[in-house]
Each structure stands twice: as C-alpha cells, then as structure tokens.
C-alpha positions in Angstrom: -210.1 -54.5 -120.8 -208.5 -56.3 -117.9 -206.7 -59.6 -118.3 -209.0 -62.5 -117.9 -208.3 -65.5 -115.6 -209.9 -68.9 -115.5 -209.2 -69.3 -119.2 -209.6 -73.1 -119.2 -213.3 -72.7 -118.4 -213.8 -71.2 -121.8 -212.3 -74.1 -123.7 -214.2 -74.4 -127.0 -215.9 -71.1 -126.7 -214.5 -69.8 -129.9 -215.6 -72.9 -131.8 -219.3 -72.0 -131.2 -220.9 -70.1 -134.0 -222.2 -67.3 -131.8 -222.8 -65.0 -134.7 -225.5 -67.3 -136.1 -227.4 -67.2 -132.8 -229.5 -64.4 -131.3 -230.4 -62.8 -128.0 -232.9 -60.1 -127.1 -231.0 -57.4 -129.0 -230.0 -59.2 -132.1 -226.8 -61.1 -133.0 -225.2 -63.1 -130.1 -221.7 -62.4 -131.4 -221.0 -60.5 -128.2 -221.9 -63.4 -125.8 -218.3 -64.7 -125.5 -217.2 -61.3 -124.3 -220.0 -61.3 -121.7 -219.0 -64.8 -120.5 -215.4 -63.8 -120.2 -216.4 -60.7 -118.4 -217.9 -62.9 -115.6 -214.3 -64.1 -114.9 -212.8 -60.6 -114.9 -210.6 -59.6 -111.9 -212.4 -56.3 -111.8 -215.7 -56.3 -109.8 -217.2 -53.6 -112.1 -216.6 -55.7 -115.1 -218.1 -58.8 -113.5 -221.2 -56.8 -112.6 -221.5 -55.3 -116.0 -221.1 -58.8 -117.6 -223.8 -60.3 -115.4 -226.0 -57.3 -116.2 -225.5 -58.0 -119.9 -226.4 -61.6 -119.5 -229.7 -60.7 -117.8 -230.3 -57.9 -120.2 -229.7 -59.8 -123.5 -229.0 -63.5 -123.1 -231.7 -64.1 -120.5 -233.8 -60.9 -121.1 -237.0 -60.9 -118.9 -236.6 -64.7 -118.4 -236.5 -65.5 -122.1 -234.3 -68.4 -123.4 -232.6 -68.1 -126.8 -230.3 -70.4 -128.7 -227.4 -68.3 -127.3 -228.8 -68.9 -123.7 -228.6 -72.6 -124.3 -225.1 -72.4 -125.7 -224.0 -70.4 -122.6 -225.1 -73.0 -120.1 -222.0 -75.2 -120.2 -219.7 -72.2 -119.8 -221.8 -70.9 -116.9 -221.5 -74.2 -115.1 -217.7 -74.2 -115.7 -217.6 -70.6 -114.2 -219.7 -71.6 -111.2 -217.4 -74.5 -110.4 -214.2 -72.5 -110.7 -213.4 -71.9 -107.1 -210.9 -69.1 -107.7 -213.5 -66.8 -109.2 -215.4 -64.3 -107.0 -219.1 -63.4 -107.3 -220.0 -66.9 -108.4 -223.2 -66.7 -106.4 -224.6 -64.5 -109.2 -223.8 -67.1 -111.8 -225.5 -69.8 -109.7 -228.6 -67.6 -109.5 -228.5 -67.0 -113.2 -228.3 -70.7 -113.9 -231.3 -71.3 -111.7 -233.3 -68.6 -113.4 -232.4 -70.0 -116.9 -233.5 -73.4 -115.6 -237.0 -72.0 -115.1 -239.6 -71.8 -112.3 -240.2 -74.5 -109.7 -243.6 -75.5 -111.1 -242.8 -75.4 -114.8 -245.0 -73.8 -117.4 -248.7 -73.8 -116.4 -251.2 -74.1 -119.2 -255.0 -74.2 -118.9 -257.0 -72.4 -116.3 -258.1 -68.8 -117.1 -256.3 -66.5 -119.5 -256.8 -62.8 -119.9 -256.4 -61.4 -123.4 -255.0 -58.0 -124.3 -258.4 -56.3 -124.2 -259.1 -57.5 -120.7 -261.4 -60.3 -121.7 -260.9 -63.6 -119.8 -261.2 -66.8 -121.7 -261.9 -70.1 -120.1 -258.7 -72.2 -120.6 -258.6 -75.8 -121.6 -256.7 -78.2 -123.8 -257.6 -76.4 -127.0 -256.6 -73.0 -125.7 -253.4 -74.4 -124.1 -252.5 -76.2 -127.3 -253.0 -73.0 -129.3 -250.8 -71.0 -127.0 -248.1 -73.7 -127.1 -248.3 -73.7 -130.9 -248.1 -69.9 -131.1 -245.1 -69.8 -128.8 -243.5 -72.8 -130.5 -239.7 -72.7 -130.2 -239.8 -70.5 -127.1 -241.4 -73.3 -125.2 -238.9 -75.8 -126.7 -236.0 -73.5 -125.6 -237.3 -73.3 -122.0 -237.7 -77.1 -121.9 -234.2 -77.6 -123.2 -232.8 -75.1 -120.8 -234.4 -76.9 -117.9 -233.1 -80.2 -119.1 -229.6 -78.8 -119.5 -229.5 -77.3 -116.0 -230.8 -80.6 -114.6 -228.1 -82.4 -116.4 -225.4 -80.3 -114.8 -227.0 -80.2 -111.4 -224.3 -82.3 -109.9 -222.2 -79.2 -109.8 -224.5 -77.8 -107.2 -223.6 -80.7 -104.9 -220.1 -79.4 -104.6 -221.1 -75.8 -104.4 -223.1 -76.5 -101.2 -219.7 -77.0 -99.5 -217.9 -74.3 -101.5 -215.3 -72.1 -99.7 -217.3 -69.0 -100.6 -220.2 -68.5 -98.1 -222.2 -66.5 -100.7 -222.0 -69.4 -103.1 -223.0 -71.8 -100.3 -226.0 -69.5 -99.7 -227.1 -69.5 -103.4 -226.5 -73.2 -104.2 -229.0 -75.1 -101.9 -232.2 -73.9 -103.6 -230.7 -74.6 -107.1 -229.7 -78.1 -105.9 -233.3 -78.8 -104.6 -234.9 -77.5 -107.8 -232.8 -79.3 -110.3 -231.2 -82.4 -108.8 -233.1 -85.6 -109.5 -232.3 -87.4 -106.2 -234.3 -85.7 -103.4 -233.3 -88.2 -100.7 -229.6 -87.6 -101.4 -230.3 -83.8 -101.4 -232.1 -84.1 -98.1 -229.2 -86.0 -96.5 -226.7 -83.3 -97.7 -228.9 -80.4 -96.5 -229.2 -82.0 -93.1 -225.5 -82.5 -92.9 -224.8 -78.9 -93.9 -227.3 -77.6 -91.3 -225.2 -79.4 -88.7 -221.8 -78.3 -90.0 -222.3 -74.9 -91.6 -220.3 -72.3 -89.7 -221.9 -69.1 -91.2 -225.0 -67.7 -89.7 -225.9 -66.1 -93.0 -225.9 -69.4 -94.8 -228.0 -71.6 -92.5 -231.3 -69.8 -93.3 -230.8 -70.6 -97.0 -230.4 -74.3 -96.1 -233.7 -74.1 -94.1 -235.5 -72.5 -97.0 -234.3 -75.2 -99.2 -235.7 -77.8 -96.9 -239.1 -76.2 -97.2 -238.7 -76.1 -101.0 -237.9 -79.8 -101.0 -241.1 -80.5 -99.1 -243.2 -78.6 -101.6 -241.5 -80.1 -104.7 -241.0 -83.7 -103.5 -244.0 -84.6 -101.2 -242.8 -88.3 -101.2 -239.7 -87.2 -99.3 -241.6 -84.7 -97.1 -242.0 -86.4 -93.8 -238.3 -86.4 -92.7 -237.8 -82.9 -94.0 -240.9 -81.6 -92.1 -239.7 -83.3 -88.9 -236.3 -81.6 -89.4 -238.0 -78.2 -89.8 -240.1 -78.8 -86.6 -236.9 -79.6 -84.7 -235.3 -76.3 -85.9 -238.2 -74.2 -84.6 -237.2 -74.5 -80.9 -234.2 -73.9 -78.6 -231.3 -74.1 -78.6 -231.2 -72.9 -82.2 -230.5 -69.2 -82.8 -233.5 -66.8 -83.4 -232.8 -66.3 -87.2 -232.7 -70.1 -87.8 -235.9 -70.6 -85.8 -237.6 -67.8 -87.8 -236.6 -69.4 -91.0 -237.9 -72.8 -89.9 -241.2 -71.3 -88.8 -241.6 -69.6 -92.2 -241.0 -72.7 -94.1 -243.2 -74.8 -91.9 -246.0 -72.3 -92.4 -245.6 -72.7 -96.2 -245.6 -76.5 -96.3 -246.9 -78.0 -93.0 -249.0 -75.3 -91.3 -250.6 -77.9 -89.0 -247.2 -78.3 -87.3 -246.9 -74.7 -86.3 -247.1 -73.7 -82.6 -250.4 -72.3 -81.4 -248.7 -69.1 -80.2 -247.1 -68.4 -83.5 -247.2 -64.6 -83.7 -246.0 -63.9 -80.1 -243.2 -66.5 -80.7 -242.2 -64.8 -84.0 -242.2 -61.3 -82.5 -240.1 -62.4 -79.5 -237.6 -64.1 -81.8 -237.5 -61.1 -84.1 -236.7 -58.8 -81.2 -234.1 -61.1 -79.8 -232.5 -61.5 -83.2 -232.4 -57.7 -83.7 -230.4 -57.2 -80.6 -227.7 -59.4 -82.0 -227.2 -58.0 -85.5 -225.4 -55.0 -86.6 -227.3 -51.6 -86.4 -229.2 -50.2 -89.3 -227.2 -48.0 -91.6 -227.8 -46.4 -95.0 -226.6 -48.5 -97.9 -223.2 -47.8 -99.4 -223.5 -46.2 -102.8 -221.4 -47.6 -105.6 -220.4 -46.1 -108.9 -221.8 -49.0 -110.9 -224.6 -47.8 -113.2 -225.9 -51.3 -114.1 -229.3 -52.7 -113.4 -227.6 -55.4 -111.2 -225.9 -52.7 -109.3 -229.1 -50.7 -108.8 -230.9 -53.8 -107.6 -228.1 -54.6 -105.1 -228.3 -51.0 -103.7 -232.0 -51.4 -103.3 -231.7 -54.5 -101.1 -232.9 -54.1 -97.5 -230.3 -53.1 -95.0 -231.2 -56.4 -93.2 -231.8 -58.6 -96.3 -231.8 -61.8 -94.3 -234.4 -60.5 -91.8 -236.5 -59.2 -94.7 -236.5 -62.6 -96.3 -237.3 -64.4 -93.1 -240.4 -62.3 -92.4 -241.5 -62.1 -96.0 -241.6 -65.9 -96.2 -243.8 -66.0 -93.1 -246.1 -63.3 -94.3 -246.6 -65.0 -97.7 -247.2 -68.4 -96.1 -249.8 -66.9 -93.7 -251.8 -65.7 -96.8 -255.4 -64.9 -95.8 -254.8 -65.0 -92.1 -254.9 -61.3 -91.9 -255.4 -61.0 -88.1 -252.1 -62.9 -87.6 -250.4 -60.9 -90.3 -251.6 -57.6 -88.8 -250.4 -58.7 -85.3 -247.1 -59.7 -86.8 -246.7 -56.3 -88.6 -247.5 -54.5 -85.4 -244.9 -56.5 -83.6 -242.3 -55.7 -86.3 -243.3 -52.0 -86.2 -242.8 -51.9 -82.4 -239.2 -53.1 -82.7 -236.4 -50.8 -81.6 -234.4 -51.9 -84.6 -234.9 -49.5 -87.6 -234.3 -52.2 -90.1 -237.1 -54.4 -88.6 -239.5 -51.5 -88.9 -238.4 -50.7 -92.5 -238.9 -54.3 -93.5 -242.3 -54.3 -91.9 -243.4 -51.2 -93.8 -242.4 -52.8 -97.2 -244.2 -56.1 -96.2 -247.3 -54.2 -95.3 -247.7 -53.1 -98.9 -248.3 -56.7 -100.1 -250.9 -57.3 -97.3 -252.8 -54.1 -98.0 -252.8 -54.7 -101.8 -254.1 -58.3 -101.6 -256.4 -58.6 -98.6 -259.3 -56.7 -97.1 -259.2 -56.0 -93.4 -259.3 -53.3 -90.7 -256.0 -51.6 -91.2 -256.4 -48.4 -89.1 -253.8 -49.4 -86.5 -251.0 -50.7 -88.7 -251.4 -47.6 -91.0 -251.2 -45.3 -88.0 -248.0 -47.2 -87.0 -246.6 -46.7 -90.5 -247.4 -43.0 -90.1 -245.3 -42.9 -87.0 -242.3 -43.9 -89.1 -242.5 -40.6 -90.9 -240.9 -39.0 -87.8 -237.8 -41.3 -88.0 -234.3 -39.8 -88.6 -233.6 -42.6 -91.1 -234.2 -41.5 -94.6 -234.8 -45.0 -95.9 -237.5 -45.7 -93.3 -239.3 -42.4 -94.1 -239.2 -43.1 -97.8 -240.5 -46.6 -97.3 -243.4 -45.3 -95.2 -244.3 -42.6 -97.8 -244.1 -45.0 -100.6 -246.7 -47.3 -99.0 -249.0 -44.5 -97.8 -249.0 -43.0 -101.3 -250.9 -46.0 -102.8 -253.4 -46.4 -99.9 -255.5 -43.3 -100.9 -258.3 -42.9 -98.3 -256.9 -45.9 -96.3 -254.0 -43.6 -95.4 -256.2 -41.4 -93.3 -254.9 -42.7 -89.9 -251.5 -41.4 -90.9 -252.7 -38.1 -92.2 -251.6 -36.1 -89.2 -248.0 -37.3 -89.6 -248.2 -36.7 -93.4 -249.4 -33.2 -92.8 -246.6 -32.5 -90.3 -244.1 -33.8 -92.8 -245.5 -31.6 -95.6 -245.6 -28.5 -93.4 -242.0 -29.1 -92.2 -240.7 -29.4 -95.8 -238.6 -32.5 -94.8 -237.9 -34.7 -97.8 -239.0 -32.0 -100.2 -237.3 -32.4 -103.6 -237.4 -28.8 -104.5 -239.4 -26.7 -107.0 -237.3 -27.6 -110.1 -238.2 -31.3 -110.2 -240.7 -33.1 -112.4 -241.9 -35.1 -109.4 -244.5 -34.0 -106.9 -243.4 -34.1 -103.3 -244.5 -37.6 -102.3 -245.8 -36.9 -98.8 -247.9 -34.1 -100.3 -249.1 -36.5 -103.0 -250.1 -39.1 -100.3 -251.9 -36.4 -98.2 -253.9 -35.2 -101.2 -254.8 -38.7 -102.3 -256.3 -39.4 -98.9 -258.5 -36.4 -99.4 -257.1 -34.2 -96.6 -257.6 -30.5 -97.1 -254.4 -29.7 -95.3 -252.7 -30.5 -98.7 -254.3 -27.4 -100.3 -251.8 -24.7 -99.1 -248.8 -26.8 -100.1 -250.3 -27.6 -103.5 -250.9 -23.8 -104.0 -247.2 -23.3 -103.4 -246.4 -26.0 -106.0 -248.7 -24.3 -108.5 -246.8 -21.0 -108.0 -243.4 -22.6 -108.8 -241.9 -22.1 -112.3 -242.2 -25.8 -113.0 -245.3 -27.7 -112.0 -244.9 -31.5 -111.7 -247.4 -33.1 -114.1 -248.8 -35.3 -111.2 -250.1 -32.2 -109.4 -253.3 -31.9 -111.3 -254.2 -35.5 -110.9 -253.5 -35.3 -107.1 -255.8 -32.3 -106.8 -258.7 -34.3 -108.1 -258.9 -36.4 -105.0 -259.5 -33.4 -102.7 -263.0 -32.6 -104.0 -264.6 -29.2 -103.2 -261.8 -28.5 -100.7 -259.5 -27.8 -103.6 -261.7 -25.0 -105.0 -259.2 -22.3 -103.9 -256.7 -23.8 -106.3 -258.8 -23.3 -109.4 -257.6 -19.8 -110.3 -254.0 -21.0 -110.1 -254.7 -24.0 -112.2 -256.2 -21.8 -114.8 -253.1 -19.5 -114.8 -250.9 -22.5 -115.4 -253.1 -23.8 -118.2 -252.8 -20.4 -119.9 -249.0 -20.8 -119.9 -249.0 -24.2 -121.7 -247.4 -23.7 -125.1 -249.4 -24.5 -128.1 -246.8 -26.3 -130.2 -244.4 -28.0 -127.7 -243.8 -31.8 -127.7 -245.0 -31.8 -124.1 -248.1 -29.8 -124.6 -250.4 -32.7 -123.9 -248.3 -33.9 -120.9 -248.5 -30.5 -119.3 -252.1 -29.7 -120.1 -253.9 -33.0 -119.4 -253.4 -33.0 -115.6 -254.4 -29.4 -115.3 -257.5 -30.1 -117.4 -258.3 -33.1 -115.2 -258.2 -30.9 -112.0 -260.2 -28.0 -113.6 -262.8 -30.5 -114.8 -263.1 -32.1 -111.3 -263.6 -28.6 -109.8 -266.1 -27.6 -112.6 -264.3 -24.3 -112.9 -266.0 -22.9 -116.0 -264.1 -19.7 -115.8 -261.3 -21.5 -117.6 -263.3 -22.0 -120.8 -261.3 -19.4 -122.7 -258.1 -21.1 -121.8 -259.4 -24.5 -122.9 -260.6 -23.0 -126.2 -257.1 -21.4 -126.7 -255.6 -24.9 -126.7 -258.4 -26.3 -128.9 -258.1 -23.7 -131.6 -254.4 -23.0 -131.4 -252.6 -26.3 -131.4 -251.4 -27.4 -134.8 -252.8 -30.6 -136.3 -249.4 -32.3 -136.3 -248.9 -31.8 -132.6 -247.8 -34.9 -130.7 -250.8 -36.6 -129.0 -253.2 -33.9 -130.4 -256.1 -36.4 -130.6 -255.6 -37.3 -126.9 -255.4 -33.6 -126.1 -258.6 -32.8 -128.0 -260.4 -35.6 -126.1 -259.1 -34.2 -122.8 -260.2 -30.7 -123.8 -263.7 -31.9 -124.7 -264.0 -33.9 -121.5 -263.1 -30.9 -119.5 -265.7 -28.7 -121.3 -268.3 -31.4 -120.6 -267.4 -31.5 -116.9 -268.0 -27.7 -116.8 -271.6 -28.4 -117.9 -273.9 -25.4 -118.8 -271.2 -23.0 -117.7 -269.3 -23.8 -120.9 -271.9 -22.6 -123.4 -269.4 -20.4 -125.0 -267.7 -23.6 -126.2 -270.8 -24.9 -128.1 -269.7 -23.7 -131.5 -266.3 -25.3 -131.1 -267.8 -28.6 -129.9 -270.2 -28.6 -132.9 -267.3 -28.2 -135.3 -265.6 -31.3 -133.8 -268.7 -33.5 -134.6 -267.4 -34.0 -138.1 -263.9 -35.2 -137.1 -262.1 -38.0 -135.4 -263.1 -36.8 -132.0 -266.9 -36.7 -132.7 -267.7 -39.1 -129.8 -265.9 -36.9 -127.2 -267.4 -33.8 -128.7 -271.0 -35.2 -128.7 -270.6 -36.4 -125.1 -269.5 -32.9 -124.0 -272.1 -31.2 -126.1 -274.9 -33.1 -124.4 -273.4 -32.1 -120.9 -273.1 -28.4 -121.9 -276.2 -27.9 -124.0 -278.5 -30.8 -123.4 -279.5 -30.9 -127.1 -280.1 -34.5 -128.1 -280.7 -33.5 -131.7 -277.2 -32.1 -131.9 -275.3 -34.9 -130.0 -277.2 -38.1 -130.9 -276.5 -38.4 -134.7 -272.7 -38.6 -134.2 -273.1 -41.2 -131.4 -275.5 -43.3 -133.4 -273.1 -43.2 -136.4 -270.2 -44.3 -134.2 -272.2 -47.1 -132.8 -272.8 -48.8 -136.2 -271.2 -52.1 -136.7 -269.2 -50.7 -139.6 -267.3 -48.3 -137.4 -264.1 -49.2 -135.5 -265.1 -51.5 -132.7 -262.4 -50.1 -130.5 -264.4 -47.0 -129.8 -267.8 -48.7 -129.1 -267.2 -48.7 -125.3 -266.8 -44.9 -125.2 -269.9 -44.5 -127.4 -272.0 -46.7 -125.1 -270.9 -44.7 -122.1 -271.8 -41.4 -123.7 -275.2 -42.7 -124.7 -275.8 -43.9 -121.2 -275.2 -40.4 -119.8 -277.9 -39.1 -122.1 -280.5 -41.3 -120.5 -283.9 -41.5 -122.0 -283.0 -39.0 -124.7 -280.9 -41.7 -126.3 -283.8 -44.2 -126.8 -283.1 -44.4 -130.5 -279.8 -46.1 -129.7 -281.4 -49.1 -127.9 -281.2 -51.5 -130.9 -277.6 -50.8 -131.4 -276.8 -51.2 -127.7 -278.7 -54.5 -127.6 -276.5 -55.7 -130.5 -273.4 -54.5 -128.7 -274.2 -56.8 -125.7 -273.2 -59.7 -128.0 -269.8 -58.1 -128.6 -266.8 -60.5 -128.1 -265.2 -57.7 -126.0 -266.3 -57.9 -122.3 -265.9 -54.1 -121.8 -268.1 -53.3 -124.7 -270.8 -55.7 -123.4 -270.6 -54.2 -120.0 -270.8 -50.6 -121.2 -273.7 -51.5 -123.5 -275.6 -53.1 -120.6 -275.0 -50.1 -118.3 -276.3 -47.8 -121.1 -279.4 -50.0 -121.6 -280.3 -49.6 -118.0 -279.6 -45.8 -117.9 -281.7 -45.3 -121.0 -284.6 -47.8 -120.7 -284.4 -49.0 -117.1 -285.2 -52.5 -118.2 -283.1 -55.1 -116.2 -283.9 -58.1 -118.4 -281.2 -57.6 -121.1 -278.8 -56.1 -118.5 -278.4 -58.6 -115.7 -277.2 -61.6 -117.7 -274.4 -59.5 -119.2 -273.4 -58.3 -115.7 -273.3 -61.8 -114.3 -271.1 -63.1 -117.1 -268.8 -60.0 -117.1 -268.4 -60.1 -113.3 -267.2 -63.7 -113.5 -265.0 -63.3 -116.6 -263.2 -60.1 -115.8 -262.9 -58.8 -112.2 -261.9 -55.4 -113.6 -265.5 -54.8 -114.8 -266.9 -55.1 -111.3 -266.4 -51.4 -110.4 -268.4 -50.3 -113.4 -271.1 -52.9 -112.8 -271.2 -52.1 -109.1 -271.8 -48.4 -109.8 -274.7 -49.3 -112.2 -276.2 -51.6 -109.6 -276.4 -48.7 -107.2 -278.3 -46.8 -109.9 -280.6 -49.8 -110.4 -281.7 -50.1 -106.8 -284.1 -53.0 -106.3 -284.1 -53.9 -110.0 -280.6 -55.3 -109.6 -281.6 -57.8 -106.9 -281.3 -60.9 -109.1 -277.5 -60.5 -109.2 -277.1 -59.3 -105.6 -275.7 -62.8 -104.8 -272.6 -61.6 -106.6 -272.5 -58.5 -104.5 -272.9 -60.4 -101.2 -270.2 -62.9 -102.3 -267.9 -60.0 -103.1 -268.4 -58.4 -99.7 -267.8 -61.7 -98.0 -264.5 -62.3 -99.9 -261.3 -61.5 -97.9 -259.3 -61.0 -101.1 -259.3 -57.8 -103.1 -260.9 -58.2 -106.5 -257.8 -57.0 -108.5 -255.3 -59.1 -106.5 -253.2 -61.2 -108.8 -249.9 -63.0 -108.8 -246.9 -61.3 -110.4 -248.1 -57.7 -110.4 -250.4 -54.9 -109.2 -251.7 -51.6 -110.3 -251.2 -48.2 -108.6 -254.9 -47.8 -108.1 -255.9 -51.4 -107.2 -256.6 -50.6 -103.5 -258.6 -47.4 -104.3 -260.6 -49.3 -107.0 -261.3 -52.1 -104.6 -262.5 -49.8 -101.8 -264.8 -48.0 -104.3 -266.2 -51.4 -105.3 -266.9 -52.4 -101.7 -268.7 -49.0 -101.2 -270.8 -49.6 -104.3 -271.7 -53.1 -103.2 -272.8 -51.9 -99.7 -274.8 -49.1 -101.2 -276.5 -51.4 -103.8 -277.7 -53.7 -101.1 -278.9 -50.8 -99.0 -280.8 -49.3 -101.9 -282.6 -52.6 -102.9 
C-alpha cells in the first residue's frame, strides 16, 4: 500500500468505533482504509477507494451510520487543495446529501405484485414507519452536508478546474443563502477562465431557479443574457437548456434552428472524436468513466435541452435530425443515445429519425455503430426504416462477435425483432454453430411464418440439449419458444425426450416442464402423441400448464377442466390464479362451470388476477356487465394491464363500447403508457405499439 498524504484530514479517525457500525456488506471496520485510500498518491488506489465508498458506504444511495460518520472526513478531503480527484469526493458528498426535492411521500405507489395503491397520509405514514431509521439517516445526512456546505463556497474558486466544475451544483443544493450563492455564481461566470467549467455554472443557475423561486428573477435574467452573442456556443447552449427547464416562456421563437446552428459552430471548435482510452482499472467507477461520451459536455448540454422540451416531440425530432446531420461524429453519437429516451417515453412519427440512425451503421467509428445498434435493438417494428442498413451490416459480417459467444450478433437481433425476413439466412448460420446464443430462439419468434425454414434446425438443436445439465432450462426454453411460435409439431418427440428424461432435482425443472407443456399446447392437434404425458402431469405441480396444453391439443373439456377448477379454488395458492383464469378463458364456453369461481376472483386484491378473471368471464360467457367495471379500475390503477385489456376489448367488439372512452384517451395521449421516471423495460416500446394497435382495432370493431 502506498504512503498516504494529507494525514491531518484524518485527525480523530481512529477514535471512531467503526467496528460497531455497518455498511451494505456488514461491518464498517474497513471504512477508515477506504477514506485513506481517497488520499492515496496512486490514481488506481483513489479510484478503488471511491468505488468502495459507493459500493459499501453509500451503496445504491443508501445511508448507514458509517456513511454519517464519514461525512466530516469527506469534507476535510474535499477541502485539501493538494489532493487530486477531489471532484469525485464532492460528487459523493452531494449524493449522500440526497436528491434536490427530498423524499416524496403520497401520490401513487406500485406494490411488488404490480398493484397500484392510491397514496395518502396513512400509506405514507406506514411507509415511513416501515423504513424507520433509514429515513432518519437520510435526513441526518442531508443536515450534515448542509452544515458543511460553506466548504463548497471555497471550492467554486478552487485551483482544480474539475473541482470547480463539480462544486457549483452542490453549493446550490445545500447552501442556505441563495442570494449569496447567486452573487458568487454570477461573479464566477464573469471570471472563470476554463471553457469546461462555465457550463456547470450555468446549469447551477438553472438549478437555483428551480429550487429557490423567490430568487429566480435575477437568475432568469442572467440566463437570458447568456443565450446570445458574444458568448461562446457551448455557453449559449447551456443557457438555452436551463432556460427551457425553468422559464420556457423566455426562450427564442426559433429555438431549434438556433440550437442546431450553435451545435454545428461549437463542433467545429472542439477536438475531433476519438475512441476512449482504455484503462486497466477494473472498478465500477472506472467502467463508468470509460462509458462516458467522447464529448461529455456536448452530451450534457443537449440532454438537458431534450429533457426540458419534454412532450414537444416535433421540436425534439427536429433537434435530433439537426444533431444527426452534424459532420462531427461525437454529435451524432450523442444524438443516437438521446433518441432512445425520446422513443421510449413519447409517441410520434419517428420514421425519419430512425432512418437517420440507420445511416450511422455505415460509420467507420465503432462507438457510433454500437450506439445505433443498441437503440435499434429495442425499437422492434419501429426499426423498419433502418432495416436496409441493418441487413447490409448483417450480410457484411461487420461487428460480428463470432460463433463462440453467448451473445447473439446485435444487428441480427435488431433485424429479426423488426420482423425482417432477411434475418433468416443469418439465423440459420447461427443455429449451425457449435454454440447457439440463448437469445436466438426468442429473436426468431418475431419473424412469424417467414422463419419456418429454421424449424428443422431448431429441432436439431433441441435434440442436443443435455438432460441433466445446470443450463438445460436456459438452453431449451428459447428453442421451445421458437418451435412453439412456428407450431412445428414434428418436434414432439424431442419435447417428450426432455419431459421424460430430465431428473426431478434438475435446476429449474418446474419452469422447464411449464415451457415444455406450453410448446406442446402451441403445436395444437399435431401434438396428440403427447396426450398421455400431459395427462400424467395433471396430478402434479404443473397441472395448470398441462391442462391448458391438453385442451389445445385434444379439446377434451372433461380431461382439462377438473384440474383447472381445483386450482381456482380459494384454498389453493393465490399466486397461480392468474394463469388458471387465462387457461379457462382459452377454453371459452366449455369452461362455463368455472364462472362462479371467476366472478369471485374479480374481487381479488391482486389487479392482475382481477384482470385475468374479467377477460375469462367475457371469453366464456360473453357478458360485459361483470367485466367492464374491472377493466376500468385496472386500467386506471396499473398501466401494465392495458395491453391485456386492450386485446380483450378487440374480442368484445361493440360490447366494450362503455369503456371506449379509456381507449380514445389512450390514443390521444402523447406519452407511452409504460413511461416512468427512473427506469424502463426492454419491451416497453413494443408493448406500447401493440396497445395502440389494439385500441385502434377495438374502436374499428365497435
């Protein structure tokens, strides 16, 4: 271990009883070593120490007693002007201090099952009581960072430009005198010599306006003054982005042309795009640093503006198209990544920007190609305008990862997901390789009947899946999914081989049996040879899946119905009632004896069970009266149920008209139904497009 410097900042550290405290991984006895590591003369040790602080002492934003005890030492380190990399310490302190708007209680919460519960004082109080000391720790951390915020005043004028860039936002967030802060920010904007620091000062002005409305007017006026000449393009872009987020009425009428012109002018003045330098550090912090955009400042400037424009999709599309027309590769790469947020959250006509993203696949820059593929991969059918470019990339073999990888070639995956038959020959080659990526089977399912030539190859690979390997399920499930989608009943013997031959103690065997039964059910009457095996399953843990498949294969209600009725009883595990209801719905009128149990299930506390029961009630009895109230409530409570409800409304035709107001409102909404702050799912765009299709079809069928 290298000799530490800055020892006086650790005065008293050994007097703290760290061993009595905790962090994310147990005892906090190692925290003093992490803190001393932040002062190491070796950059690798400083990075490892910062990684350890985030990974244990401030894991996923949590605050422990050891986090609180670390705050004085972090402030001492941040103020020690001889130490490098103090910008990371300032950012850590700001993160420990908590988000700008504090903890939000009330509103709408979604529980682990997907049910949404209307929030209020009782629910909020309950959550606060349950979290208890965690909330207390967050509050104490915020108070401690606020108490030490005077340090940030000095750091705004620090000799290290990276520290000067990190300090302004922390100063705004935690210092209690906004007028003093505004005066200092204005002074630094006048005197700051570094181009890379000034945008951070501008961002902090916008933050001050949002957090301290009483002090907003002078700060807004300052932002407006920074939007015009003679200020440099980067500073003007930063000011426009902040103005859009806090005073949109002060924006120029020609915002998008102005931004595009400034962007192109700025790009001519900055260094050319180059691939990031790879370091030997294997820490999470090191990985995140390597993932930063080549032009991180430009990315932040435009990201801020995109976020501020929100639902103004026409302006955002025009802005993206301007970015994608830049001669600067970094500008185009930033635009591709920013497009992902727009596509995921908002509904609009995206054909032209998607085509422009497809054009980036012909770039010589690996990072730009990878960015374009990553975005197109999650657009599914919306990637069609880029399909020609994807097909050319797949045919050329560029960016292929080879046949011995567990990952499917991403351009090929994107091409298959958009339903383009040109993916079939390349997928056939993948299936002939010694190792088939597990994703392959799932990708094939999006090709529909065009993938039929792949069925014999899929069957061959299924026949090679070992019966007793820890990865038997992982290898078999995607192949089964594809064979079921293609209804390739010739594979019945291979499905039965796995059903009969896998040992009971096999990892994920229950999940495998359900997948096998589902595939046999998808084969339909062509799987009659599997009827005895399915009947044998009716007495076991997978009775519901077996009965569902048996009905699809044989159509014998007397054989399938008893197991489903038994699983529907209130005494049975409630977690499986949704699957039971869905299976009964597929039986239609033949499941009429299940109607009382399904009506009872519409009163379940679980929204998905209520929704599945209501769908089954319609499919069996075609009576809208008990169905539509459940649909209206579930649609409002949990947006994730809307796809299921929309598909049922298509089947209902005119009988669903009393809830078509929900459908019309959905079609008129500019925001995707699964859009949410803080995360997204890989299929959110596809599921939203399917919902829109169902909504349109339901209205047409009424």
